[in-house]
C-alpha positions in Angstrom: 101.7 150.3 203.9 102.0 152.5 201.0 98.3 154.0 200.0 97.4 153.5 196.1 95.1 156.0 194.3 93.1 154.2 192.1 90.5 156.0 189.7 87.6 153.8 188.9 86.1 155.5 185.8 82.1 154.8 185.9 81.2 156.0 182.4 82.7 154.6 178.9 84.3 157.5 177.0 82.7 160.0 174.5 85.6 159.7 172.2 84.3 159.7 168.6 86.5 156.2 167.9 84.7 154.7 170.5 83.3 152.6 168.2 86.8 151.3 167.8 87.2 150.5 171.4 87.1 146.8 172.9 84.1 147.7 175.2 81.9 148.7 172.5 83.1 145.7 170.2 82.4 143.0 172.2 78.7 144.5 173.1 78.4 143.7 169.3 79.9 140.1 169.6 82.7 140.9 167.8 85.1 138.6 169.5 82.4 136.0 167.8 81.9 137.3 164.4 85.6 138.2 164.0 88.0 135.7 166.1 91.2 136.4 164.5 90.9 140.1 164.7 89.7 140.1 168.1 92.6 137.9 169.1 95.4 140.3 167.9 93.7 143.0 169.5 94.0 141.3 172.7 97.5 139.5 172.2 100.5 140.6 173.9 98.7 143.5 176.3 100.0 146.0 177.3 97.4 148.3 178.5 94.2 148.1 180.7 91.0 149.8 180.3 89.9 151.6 183.6 86.9 151.2 183.0 85.8 148.0 181.8 89.0 146.2 182.7 90.0 144.7 179.2 93.6 144.3 178.2 94.8 145.5 174.7 97.8 145.5 172.7 97.5 149.2 171.6 96.1 152.1 173.8 93.5 153.4 171.0 91.8 149.9 171.7 90.6 151.3 175.3 88.4 154.0 176.5 91.0 154.7 179.5 94.2 152.8 178.7 96.8 152.6 181.4 100.1 150.9 181.0 100.2 147.7 182.5 
């Protein structure tokens, strides 16, 4: 069986744009206050965050995006 090397991030990013990432936004109930905008961000996911596991259509919406 082939070995898979999986890197699990243990800290959210310190990027200046972190306030635009899904993990930050959902902690502030963005998905409840702005459901249409949230839906647009997560609809048709192409990337997954290595930190929180959330998926998004655009890599810029995640801390550590990897293609799905």
